[in-house]
N, CA, C and O of each residue as an XYZ file, in Angstrom:
772
protein
N       0.730     -1.341     -0.078
C       0.030      0.146      0.069
C       1.190      1.362     -0.174
O       2.234      1.539      0.452
N       0.703      2.036     -1.164
C       1.614      3.297     -1.158
C       1.241      4.328      0.059
O       2.149      4.952      0.609
N       0.049      4.469      0.412
C      -0.267      5.661      1.308
C      -1.376      5.102      2.234
O      -2.563      5.071      1.908
N      -0.950      4.720      3.265
C      -1.782      3.807      4.399
C      -2.830      4.994      4.829
O      -4.034      4.891      4.594
N      -2.192      6.252      5.551
C      -3.028      7.166      5.792
C      -4.222      7.977      4.701
O      -5.326      8.407      5.034
N      -3.662      8.009      3.482
C      -4.610      8.378      2.353
C      -5.887      7.234      2.234
O      -7.081      7.459      2.039
N      -5.148      5.857      2.436
C      -5.994      4.889      2.221
C      -7.609      4.952      3.223
O      -8.798      4.821      2.933
N      -6.839      5.222      4.489
C      -7.816      4.972      5.714
C      -8.480      6.173      5.576
O      -9.687      6.172      5.817
N      -7.796      7.474      5.148
C      -8.940      8.733      5.124
C      -9.858      8.506      3.931
O     -10.897      9.166      3.947
N      -9.670      7.734      2.956
C     -10.500      7.653      1.583
C     -11.638      6.740      2.099
O     -12.739      6.966      1.596
N     -11.559      5.659      3.098
C     -12.458      5.154      3.570
C     -13.406      5.805      4.557
O     -14.621      5.614      4.525
N     -12.868      6.488      5.327
C     -13.734      7.441      6.084
C     -14.769      8.661      5.519
O     -15.847      9.040      5.977
N     -14.089      9.069      4.471
C     -14.449      9.910      3.485
C     -15.954      9.126      3.035
O     -17.062      9.499      3.421
N     -15.678      7.938      2.114
C     -16.551      7.359      1.759
C     -17.776      6.554      2.775
O     -18.802      6.133      2.241
N     -17.595      6.431      3.953
C     -18.251      5.898      4.951
C     -19.202      7.122      5.270
O     -20.364      6.915      5.622
N     -18.789      8.152      5.167
C     -19.239      9.319      5.378
C     -20.463      9.947      4.221
O     -21.354     10.705      4.602
N     -20.352      9.571      3.036
C     -20.959      9.998      2.236
C     -21.769      9.119      1.537
O     -22.076      9.394      0.377
N     -22.236      7.916      2.165
C     -23.107      6.913      1.484
C     -24.291      7.455      0.663
O     -24.788      8.552      0.916
N     -24.682      6.739     -0.224
C     -25.512      7.325     -1.202
C     -25.652      8.641     -1.859
O     -26.714      9.163     -2.199
N     -24.215      9.215     -2.029
C     -24.096     10.433     -2.609
C     -22.932     10.000     -3.609
O     -22.184      9.027     -3.516
N     -22.995     11.190     -4.792
C     -22.175     10.893     -5.864
C     -20.684     10.965     -5.495
O     -20.288     11.637     -4.543
N     -19.927     10.290     -6.236
C     -18.213      9.786     -6.171
C     -17.906     10.828     -7.209
O     -18.294     10.773     -8.376
N     -17.062     11.931     -6.602
C     -16.454     12.813     -7.257
C     -14.896     12.642     -7.277
O     -14.241     13.230     -6.416
N     -14.275     11.871     -8.209
C     -12.934     11.545     -8.325
C     -11.852     12.545     -7.840
O     -10.947     12.301     -7.042
N     -12.137     13.821     -8.529
C     -11.326     14.893     -8.158
C     -11.556     15.220     -6.895
O     -10.567     15.188     -6.163
N     -12.677     15.559     -6.373
C     -12.932     15.799     -5.177
C     -12.289     15.106     -3.856
O     -11.780     15.636     -2.869
N     -12.535     13.418     -4.255
C     -11.749     12.855     -3.257
C     -10.364     12.889     -3.345
O      -9.518     12.974     -2.455
N     -10.257     12.809     -4.579
C      -8.372     12.895     -4.793
C      -7.849     13.925     -3.547
O      -7.179     13.608     -2.564
N      -8.415     15.359     -3.939
C      -7.923     16.514     -3.247
C      -8.171     15.891     -1.592
O      -7.320     15.406     -0.845
N      -9.204     16.038     -1.416
C      -9.789     15.835      0.150
C      -8.678     14.710      0.816
O      -7.956     14.982      1.776
N      -8.690     13.650      0.247
C      -7.756     12.395      0.733
C      -6.204     12.568      0.557
O      -5.406     11.766      1.042
N      -5.804     13.760     -0.231
C      -4.403     13.982     -0.658
C      -3.827     12.981     -1.172
O      -2.662     12.710     -0.881
N      -4.562     12.242     -2.048
C      -3.853     11.137     -2.950
C      -4.099     11.538     -4.452
O      -5.044     12.159     -4.938
N      -2.938     10.988     -5.071
C      -3.258     11.147     -7.081
C      -4.587     10.528     -7.361
O      -5.126      9.719     -6.605
N      -5.053     10.924     -8.413
C      -6.255     10.237     -9.103
C      -6.008      8.699     -9.558
O      -6.834      7.789     -9.490
N      -4.681      8.626    -10.037
C      -4.491      7.174    -10.230
C      -4.455      6.068     -9.023
O      -4.827      4.901     -9.149
N      -3.838      6.772     -7.606
C      -3.847      6.218     -6.391
C      -5.446      5.463     -6.322
O      -5.880      4.314     -6.241
N      -6.051      6.957     -6.414
C      -7.531      6.743     -5.774
C      -8.340      5.689     -6.716
O      -9.189      4.902     -6.298
N      -7.937      5.817     -7.994
C      -8.662      4.674     -8.575
C      -8.372      3.467     -8.533
O      -9.180      2.599     -8.865
N      -7.073      3.191     -8.085
C      -6.281      2.047     -7.549
C      -7.021      1.663     -5.798
O      -6.885      0.537     -5.319
N      -7.534      2.433     -5.279
C      -8.046      2.322     -3.710
C      -9.263      1.829     -4.020
O      -9.708      0.795     -3.522
N     -10.038      2.737     -5.094
C     -11.542      2.172     -4.896
C     -11.598      0.912     -5.471
O     -12.418      0.124     -5.000
N     -10.876      0.552     -6.415
C     -10.997     -0.671     -7.040
C     -10.528     -2.193     -5.740
O     -10.941     -3.341     -5.904
N      -9.836     -1.856     -4.839
C      -9.325     -2.603     -3.656
C     -10.773     -2.239     -2.803
O     -11.439     -3.135     -2.285
N     -11.075     -1.104     -2.750
C     -12.450     -1.351     -1.793
C     -13.683     -2.183     -2.529
O     -14.381     -3.046     -1.997
N     -13.743     -1.833     -3.508
C     -14.889     -2.823     -4.257
C     -14.465     -4.430     -4.215
O     -15.044     -5.266     -3.522
N     -13.401     -4.680     -5.048
C     -13.062     -6.066     -4.748
C     -13.032     -6.790     -3.825
O     -13.129     -8.015     -3.894
N     -12.808     -5.745     -2.227
C     -12.521     -6.506     -0.997
C     -14.011     -6.524     -0.798
O     -14.160     -7.326      0.124
N     -15.304     -6.042     -1.187
C     -16.412     -6.014     -0.562
C     -16.500     -5.114      0.622
O     -17.178     -5.535      1.559
N     -16.004     -4.095      0.728
C     -16.135     -3.022      1.351
C     -17.102     -1.875      1.118
O     -17.905     -1.452      1.949
N     -16.940     -1.463     -0.017
C     -18.137     -0.781     -0.962
C     -18.569     -0.852     -2.371
O     -17.607     -1.002     -3.123
N     -19.726     -0.790     -2.973
C     -20.025     -0.666     -4.031
C     -20.345      0.606     -4.799
O     -21.004      1.440     -4.177
N     -20.006      0.882     -5.987
C     -20.227      1.791     -6.556
C     -21.233      1.949     -7.661
O     -20.800      1.650     -8.775
N     -22.293      2.292     -7.607
C     -23.677      2.120     -8.070
C     -23.696      3.105     -9.210
O     -23.872      4.308     -9.022
N     -23.478      2.474    -10.598
C     -23.442      3.247    -12.050
C     -24.714      4.225    -12.245
O     -25.678      3.649    -11.741
N     -25.002      5.163    -12.643
C     -26.282      5.514    -12.963
C     -26.911      4.670    -14.342
O     -26.238      3.938    -15.067
N     -28.234      4.943    -14.488
C     -29.190      4.448    -15.562
C     -29.267      5.666    -16.813
O     -29.745      6.797    -16.734
N     -28.728      5.106    -17.771
C     -29.239      6.150    -18.931
C     -29.076      5.441    -20.285
O     -28.339      4.463    -20.414
N     -29.674      5.884    -21.121
C     -29.814      5.525    -22.563
C     -29.286      6.591    -23.528
O     -28.785      6.385    -24.633
N     -29.458      7.616    -22.997
C     -29.003      8.975    -23.885
C     -28.071      9.795    -22.974
O     -28.576     10.694    -22.303
N     -26.694      9.544    -22.897
C     -25.561      9.953    -22.475
C     -25.823     11.561    -22.293
O     -25.789     12.041    -21.161
N     -26.030     12.205    -23.198
C     -26.197     13.667    -23.062
C     -27.310     14.322    -21.925
O     -27.213     15.370    -21.287
N     -28.290     13.401    -21.921
C     -29.478     14.058    -20.886
C     -29.319     13.718    -19.506
O     -30.133     13.925    -18.605
N     -28.066     13.115    -19.414
C     -27.756     12.509    -17.847
C     -26.973     13.656    -17.356
O     -26.574     14.542    -18.112
N     -26.756     13.636    -16.088
C     -25.755     14.837    -15.457
C     -24.423     14.371    -15.523
O     -23.567     15.208    -15.809
N     -24.051     13.131    -15.304
C     -22.815     12.501    -15.470
C     -22.656     11.062    -15.070
O     -23.427     10.411    -14.366
N     -21.579     10.684    -15.606
C     -21.233      9.360    -15.271
C     -20.730      8.868    -13.925
O     -20.272      7.736    -13.776
N     -20.839      9.818    -12.889
C     -20.286      9.312    -11.469
C     -21.255      8.578    -10.817
O     -22.467      8.791    -10.815
N     -20.558      7.580    -10.188
C     -21.140      6.535     -9.630
C     -21.462      7.384     -8.032
O     -21.066      8.417     -7.493
N     -22.481      6.179     -7.668
C     -22.876      6.437     -5.924
C     -22.074      5.594     -5.278
O     -21.476      4.758     -5.955
N     -21.908      5.621     -4.027
C     -21.224      5.138     -3.008
C     -22.206      4.486     -2.204
O     -23.196      5.153     -1.902
N     -22.094      2.959     -1.680
C     -22.762      2.283     -0.697
C     -21.855      1.384     -0.294
O     -21.078      0.723     -0.983
N     -22.043      1.407      1.177
C     -21.302      0.422      1.980
C     -21.838     -0.977      2.209
O     -23.056     -1.158      2.220
N     -20.890     -2.088      2.411
C     -21.908     -3.318      2.259
C     -21.959     -3.907      3.675
O     -22.758     -4.794      3.976
N     -21.094     -3.390      4.512
C     -21.436     -3.559      6.231
C     -21.579     -2.238      6.826
O     -20.673     -1.425      7.012
N     -22.779     -2.115      7.096
C     -22.854     -0.495      7.806
C     -22.136     -0.399      9.062
O     -21.742      0.687      9.489
N     -21.911     -1.732      9.801
C     -20.989     -1.695     10.971
C     -19.798     -1.234     10.438
O     -19.249     -0.394     11.151
N     -19.212     -1.520      9.389
C     -17.692     -0.814      9.158
C     -17.901      0.521      9.085
O     -16.982      1.281      9.388
N     -19.119      1.005      8.680
C     -19.448      2.362      8.431
C     -19.612      3.108      9.690
O     -19.112      4.227      9.802
N     -20.292      2.550     10.660
C     -20.411      3.024     12.210
C     -19.139      3.137     12.963
O     -18.858      4.094     13.684
N     -18.463      2.207     12.774
C     -16.921      1.964     13.343
C     -16.147      3.254     12.746
O     -15.468      3.965     13.487
N     -16.262      3.467     11.623
C     -15.435      4.609     11.024
C     -15.538      5.731     11.306
O     -14.633      6.564     11.351
N     -16.649      5.873     11.526
C     -17.194      7.449     11.842
C     -17.336      7.196     13.288
O     -16.840      8.210     13.779
N     -17.704      6.475     14.214
C     -17.743      6.350     15.599
C     -19.071      6.834     15.550
O     -19.265      7.742     16.359
N     -19.945      6.553     14.933
C     -21.190      6.856     14.840
C     -22.578      5.727     15.063
O     -22.936      4.904     14.221
N     -23.018      5.880     15.999
C     -23.983      4.583     16.290
C     -25.134      5.113     16.678
O     -25.897      4.377     17.303
N     -25.667      6.959     16.315
C     -26.928      7.217     16.526
C     -27.550      7.587     15.136
O     -26.980      8.376     14.382
N     -28.720      6.997     14.831
C     -28.890      7.107     13.260
C     -29.733      8.214     13.217
O     -30.147      8.182     12.058
N     -30.218      9.127     13.739
C     -31.216     10.283     13.820
C     -30.960     11.264     12.815
O     -31.883     11.822     12.221
N     -29.377     11.579     12.525
C     -29.243     12.637     11.805
C     -29.120     12.148     10.245
O     -29.706     12.767      9.357
N     -28.210     10.841      9.940
C     -28.409     10.319      8.896
C     -29.359      9.236      8.636
O     -29.038      8.289      7.918
N     -30.511      9.327      9.183
C     -31.210      7.968      9.092
C     -31.581      7.630      7.502
O     -31.532      6.452      7.147
N     -31.956      8.673      6.537
C     -32.222      8.565      5.445
C     -31.206      7.789      4.708
O     -31.459      6.733      4.128
N     -29.956      8.395      4.753
C     -28.856      7.699      4.538
C     -28.616      6.254      4.425
O     -28.434      5.557      3.427
N     -28.670      5.865      6.094
C     -28.568      4.491      6.510
C     -29.682      3.640      5.916
O     -29.320      2.517      5.563
N     -30.451      3.824      5.806
C     -31.816      3.000      5.344
C     -31.780      2.991      3.636
O     -32.340      2.136      2.949
N     -30.973      4.168      3.105
C     -30.932      4.058      1.581
C     -29.852      3.012      1.491
O     -29.929      2.196      0.572
N     -28.903      2.951      2.304
C     -27.771      1.871      2.055
C     -28.277      0.359      2.522
O     -28.050     -0.678      1.898
N     -28.990      0.474      3.718
C     -29.904     -0.760      3.891
C     -30.445     -1.175      2.515
O     -29.819     -2.051      1.917
N     -31.834     -0.502      1.794
C     -31.928     -1.105      0.749
C     -31.454     -1.676     -0.388
O     -31.872     -2.618     -1.062
N     -30.208     -0.722     -0.530
C     -29.327     -1.522     -1.427
C     -28.633     -2.686     -0.830
O     -28.339     -3.519     -1.688
N     -28.276     -3.005      0.385
C     -27.868     -4.229      0.830
C     -29.188     -5.217      0.324
O     -28.890     -6.156     -0.415
N     -30.020     -5.114      0.538
C     -31.479     -5.933      0.413
C     -31.577     -5.939     -1.012
O     -32.074     -6.991     -1.413
N     -31.246     -5.051     -2.011
C     -31.601     -5.399     -3.104
C     -30.636     -6.157     -3.557
O     -31.143     -6.719     -4.528
N     -29.306     -6.601     -3.426
C     -28.423     -7.209     -3.507
C     -28.479     -8.543     -2.980
O     -27.416     -9.127     -3.194
N     -29.341     -9.254     -2.359
C     -29.692    -10.112     -2.090
C     -30.828    -10.875     -3.390
O     -30.995    -12.093     -3.459
N     -31.369    -10.075     -4.137
C     -32.232    -10.701     -5.061
C     -31.767    -10.183     -6.353
O     -32.215    -10.952     -7.203
N     -30.972     -9.097     -7.006
C     -30.236     -8.843     -8.261
C     -28.935     -8.885     -7.788
O     -28.482     -8.908     -6.643
N     -28.384     -8.892     -8.955
C     -26.803     -8.777     -9.192
C     -26.386     -7.002     -9.158
O     -27.040     -5.993     -9.423
N     -25.428     -7.161     -8.844
C     -25.182     -5.547     -8.738
C     -25.361     -4.806    -10.412
O     -26.106     -3.893    -10.769
N     -24.654     -5.377    -10.973
C     -24.519     -4.828    -12.416
C     -26.096     -4.259    -13.072
O     -26.351     -3.390    -13.905
N     -26.856     -5.060    -12.383
C     -28.649     -4.582    -12.646
C     -29.037     -3.255    -11.818
O     -29.799     -2.413    -12.293
N     -28.464     -3.139    -10.568
C     -28.868     -1.960    -10.026
C     -28.140     -0.669    -10.473
O     -26.962     -0.508    -10.790
N     -29.190      0.224    -10.407
C     -28.444      1.599    -11.087
C     -29.315      2.785    -10.337
O     -30.328      2.635     -9.653
N     -28.806      3.685    -10.580
C     -29.700      4.931     -9.881
C     -30.125      5.783    -11.155
O     -29.873      5.455    -12.315
N     -30.822      6.948    -10.753
C     -31.161      7.906    -12.233
C     -31.400      9.222    -11.522
O     -31.970      9.428    -10.451
N     -30.677     10.291    -12.601
C     -30.537     11.616    -11.809
C     -30.761     12.589    -13.259
O     -30.224     12.394    -14.350
N     -31.480     13.406    -12.982
C     -31.709     14.532    -14.066
C     -30.703     15.502    -14.257
O     -29.790     15.481    -13.431
N     -30.666     16.172    -14.967
C     -29.842     17.602    -15.073
C     -30.229     18.329    -14.145
O     -29.345     18.913    -13.519
N     -31.498     18.521    -13.785
C     -31.792     19.268    -12.481
C     -31.761     18.996    -10.993
O     -32.107     19.732    -10.069
N     -31.194     17.586    -10.972
C     -30.719     17.015     -9.661
C     -32.062     16.268     -9.410
O     -32.203     16.080     -8.201
N     -32.924     15.861    -10.025
C     -34.113     15.078     -9.496
C     -33.217     13.821     -9.565
O     -32.276     13.597    -10.327
N     -33.787     12.985     -8.490
C     -33.274     11.673     -8.410
C     -34.369     10.312     -8.246
O     -35.451     10.606     -7.738
N     -34.223      9.257     -8.529
C     -34.742      7.966     -8.534
C     -33.361      7.473     -7.771
O     -32.229      7.731     -8.181
N     -33.743      6.542     -6.315
C     -32.464      6.023     -5.678
C     -32.183      4.736     -6.432
O     -30.985      4.480     -6.550
N     -33.044      3.867     -6.970
C     -32.546      2.778     -7.664
C     -33.515      2.502     -8.815
O     -34.745      2.528     -8.767
N     -32.770      2.248     -9.796
C     -33.475      1.811    -10.962
C     -32.728      0.276    -11.423
O     -31.532      0.085    -11.644
N     -33.762     -0.636    -11.478
C     -33.377     -2.077    -11.152
C     -33.849     -3.071    -12.736
O     -34.979     -3.431    -13.064
N     -32.828     -3.249    -13.302
C     -33.319     -3.906    -14.463
C     -33.266     -5.717    -14.209
O     -32.481     -6.391    -13.542
N     -34.396     -6.100    -15.008
C     -34.120     -7.764    -14.824
C     -33.566     -8.178    -16.195
O     -33.054     -7.420    -17.019
N     -33.735     -9.385    -16.298
C     -33.077    -10.300    -17.747
C     -33.882     -9.987    -18.998
O     -33.410    -10.167    -20.121
N     -35.108     -9.514    -18.787
C     -35.936     -9.126    -19.968
C     -35.761     -7.364    -20.134
O     -36.213     -6.941    -21.199
N     -35.289     -6.538    -19.400
C     -34.977     -5.440    -19.843
C     -36.297     -4.557    -18.999
O     -36.527     -3.359    -19.164
N     -36.934     -5.328    -18.234
C     -37.978     -4.625    -17.381
C     -37.329     -3.884    -16.342
O     -36.444     -4.371    -15.638
N     -37.780     -2.655    -16.231
C     -37.528     -1.880    -15.070
C     -38.187     -1.575    -13.709
O     -39.376     -1.267    -13.794
N     -37.741     -1.595    -12.677
C     -38.185     -1.765    -11.105
C     -37.691     -0.287    -11.033
O     -36.616     -0.004    -11.563
N     -38.401      0.627    -10.427
C     -38.011      1.874     -9.854
C     -38.568      1.875     -8.397
O     -39.702      1.588     -8.013
N     -37.313      2.331     -7.581
C     -37.346      2.257     -6.248
C     -36.787      3.431     -5.736
O     -35.728      3.899     -6.154
N     -37.661      4.066     -4.585
C     -37.578      5.177     -4.173
C     -37.158      4.985     -2.642
O     -37.570      3.882     -2.283
N     -36.517      5.620     -1.646
C     -36.496      5.586     -0.270
C     -37.000      7.143      0.190
O     -36.502      8.259      0.048
N     -38.314      6.608      0.846
C     -38.568      7.761      1.535
C     -39.038      7.673      3.085
O     -40.190      7.733      3.514
N     -37.777      7.506      3.835
C     -37.949      7.186      5.080
C     -38.540      8.470      6.104
O     -37.877      9.279      6.753
N     -39.891      8.345      5.998
C     -40.565      9.234      6.908
C     -42.059      8.814      6.744
O     -42.613      8.039      5.965
N     -42.608      9.778      7.983
C     -44.206      9.499      8.340
C     -45.423      9.927      7.048
O     -46.569      9.490      6.939
N     -44.767     10.835      6.243
C     -45.939     11.093      5.482
C     -45.043     11.173      3.997
O     -43.950     11.735      3.927
N     -45.724     10.501      2.831
C     -44.795     10.220      1.730
C     -45.663     10.349      0.738
O     -46.808      9.917      0.869
N     -45.259     10.948     -0.372
C     -46.106     11.124     -1.899
C     -45.310     10.307     -2.841
O     -44.237      9.734     -2.652
N     -45.971     10.366     -3.774
C     -45.045      9.714     -5.172
C     -44.327     10.873     -5.857
O     -44.936     11.812     -6.371
N     -43.100     10.764     -5.839
C     -42.220     11.494     -6.430
C     -42.429     11.756     -7.990
O     -42.456     10.794     -8.757
N     -42.573     13.032     -8.445
C     -42.815     13.615     -9.893
C     -41.838     13.025    -10.950
O     -42.124     13.064    -12.147
N     -40.686     12.481    -10.492
C     -39.601     12.014    -11.379
C     -40.201     11.080    -11.494
O     -40.873     11.257    -12.510
N     -40.513      9.711    -10.908
C     -41.131      8.643    -11.313
C     -42.358      8.537    -12.199
O     -42.687      7.477    -12.733
N     -42.967      9.584    -12.323
C     -44.077      9.740    -13.462
C     -43.397     10.186    -14.869
O     -43.827      9.896    -15.985
N     -42.393     10.853    -14.609
C     -41.627     11.580    -15.588
C     -40.522     10.519    -16.477
O     -40.276     10.502    -17.683
N     -40.064      9.791    -15.520
C     -39.056      8.289    -15.932
C     -40.144      7.579    -16.530
O     -39.884      7.072    -17.621
N     -41.341      7.414    -16.065
C     -42.228      6.319    -16.398
C     -42.812      6.946    -18.296
O     -42.947      6.188    -19.256
N     -42.964      7.941    -18.302
C     -43.127      8.543    -19.633
C     -42.203      8.455    -20.468
O     -42.408      8.147    -21.642
N     -40.935      8.739    -19.933
C     -39.665      8.961    -20.700
C     -39.483      7.337    -21.274
O     -39.535      7.187    -22.494
N     -39.299      6.297    -20.524
C     -38.813      4.885    -20.716
C     -40.219      4.219    -20.695
O     -40.972      4.562    -19.783
N     -40.612      3.388    -21.518
C     -41.688      2.600    -21.594
C     -41.837      1.116    -20.911
O     -42.918      0.554    -20.735
N     -40.484      0.556    -20.541
C     -40.191     -0.585    -20.055
C     -40.082     -0.592    -18.574
O     -39.271     -1.408    -18.135
N     -40.938      0.389    -17.400
C     -41.038      0.298    -16.402
C     -42.037     -0.547    -15.829
O     -43.167     -0.171    -16.142
N     -42.014     -1.489    -15.149
C     -42.758     -2.283    -14.434
C     -43.219     -1.845    -12.920
O     -44.152     -1.068    -12.717
N     -42.421     -2.463    -11.873
C     -43.077     -2.200    -10.492
C     -42.634     -0.748     -9.981
O     -41.546     -0.381    -10.425
N     -43.251      0.082     -9.178
C     -42.666      1.029     -8.870
C     -42.848      0.792     -7.140
O     -43.895      0.445     -6.592
N     -41.730      1.037     -6.563
C     -41.667      0.754     -5.028
C     -41.252      2.107     -4.190
O     -40.175      2.652     -4.431
N     -42.027      2.555     -3.332
C     -41.503      3.567     -2.089
C     -41.196      2.901     -1.037
O     -42.040      2.139     -0.566
N     -40.130      3.014     -0.529
C     -39.637      2.471      0.874
C     -39.744      3.598      2.157
O     -38.927      4.488      2.393
N     -40.947      3.306      2.884
C     -41.234      3.980      3.737
C     -40.676      3.797      5.244
O     -39.855      2.899      5.428
N     -41.077      4.594      6.316
C     -40.651      4.535      7.609
C     -41.883      3.552      8.235
O     -41.535      2.801      9.146
N     -43.270      3.508      7.817
C     -44.162      2.613      8.731
C     -45.361      2.615      7.409
O     -46.350      1.926      7.659
N     -45.357      3.315      6.054
C     -46.776      3.098      5.456
C     -46.457      1.522      4.541
O     -45.445      1.226      3.906
N     -47.588      0.790      4.737
C     -47.938     -0.224      3.849
C     -49.147      0.055      3.038
O     -50.250      0.281      3.535
N     -48.927      0.033      1.937
C     -50.068      0.109      0.847
C     -49.997      0.110     -0.507
O     -48.895      0.410     -0.968
N     -51.038     -0.192     -1.420
C     -50.801      0.051     -2.753
C     -51.612      1.324     -3.485
O     -52.735      1.562     -3.043
N     -51.207      1.986     -4.359
C     -51.962      3.085     -4.428
C     -51.551      2.947     -6.263
O     -50.469      3.291     -6.738
N     -52.501      2.470     -6.909
C     -52.550      2.208     -8.602
C     -51.385      1.026     -8.831
O     -51.547     -0.145     -8.486
N     -50.342      1.479     -9.391
C     -49.387      0.469     -9.444
C     -48.176      0.673     -8.808
O     -47.107      0.285     -9.280
N     -48.329      1.445     -7.435
C     -47.191      2.057     -6.945
C     -47.248      0.951     -5.438
O     -48.364      0.775     -4.949
N     -46.228      0.369     -4.881
C     -46.091     -0.328     -3.589
C     -45.344      0.444     -2.694
O     -44.238      0.913     -2.966
N     -46.065      0.617     -1.379
C     -45.361      1.324     -0.462
C     -45.106      0.576      0.524
O     -46.101      0.187      1.134
N     -43.869      0.152      0.989
C     -43.260     -0.568      1.536
C     -42.390     -0.107      2.846
O     -41.457      0.678      2.673
N     -42.656     -0.531      3.985
C     -41.959      0.085      5.220
C     -40.586     -1.161      4.976
O     -40.469     -2.342      4.650
N     -39.731     -0.013      5.367
C     -38.260     -0.548      5.200
C     -37.983     -1.887      6.059
O     -37.085     -2.634      5.670
N     -38.633     -2.174      7.071
C     -38.076     -3.140      8.015
C     -39.008     -4.372      7.293
O     -38.957     -5.467      7.853
N     -39.724     -4.265      6.266
C     -40.538     -5.623      5.607
C     -39.836     -5.717      4.716
O     -39.726     -6.928      4.524
N     -39.117     -5.066      3.836
C     -38.530     -5.519      2.640
C     -37.869     -6.490      2.461
O     -37.878     -7.103      1.394
N     -36.949     -6.916      3.788
C     -36.218     -8.304      3.390
C     -36.969     -9.595      3.273
O     -36.410    -10.672      3.069
N     -38.500     -9.409      3.436
C     -39.432    -10.300      3.120
C     -40.007    -10.162      2.109
O     -40.818    -11.080      1.989
N     -40.030     -9.439      1.225
C     -40.512     -8.802      0.035
C     -39.802     -9.994     -1.217
O     -38.576    -10.107     -1.222
N     -40.507    -10.700     -2.068
C     -39.953    -10.914     -3.175
C     -40.281     -9.975     -4.360
O     -41.381     -9.696     -4.836
N     -38.827     -9.488     -4.774
C     -39.323     -8.302     -5.839
C     -39.264     -8.807     -7.385
O     -39.610     -8.092     -8.326
N     -38.850     -9.941     -7.498
C     -38.562    -10.553     -8.897
C     -39.979    -10.548     -9.159
O     -40.408    -10.965    -10.235
């Protein structure tokens, strides 16, 4: 390992930004490592199952904001240890989004799990492709009152191969049209395929 301090700083930075875009230049500067070293360290972290980098879903590259991936940590306990953070109140949404990603990995290969982001910054947390190119949209809204995000409707109008739509909630369980509201605590019991 060329720079143990830089590597350790990188892990802590990534643990603190789960569910957010990974900007290589920003990470390189913050961790004080070169871009080439950063890329090597990211490959090590992915290859040793510490993190996953989720790619954006796109059909038309020009209409998407960028190709920057989002980062998720595969063991939330590692995140908590690195950040010495055991109270989820402040970062509850990020932790639940990471939890949802880990649950999705139990049913789908990681290459089928993406996110969607527009130029305006609107985002769908997860766009999941199945073997038949059918898409499942999954949005994490971990709060007591939830509505269907406009971006889901816009995405459905833009892409015709959308199947299920899921909104992961804090405690709401219902079906509204073709949209399923599922409490996060029940997600591991749901067969999404």
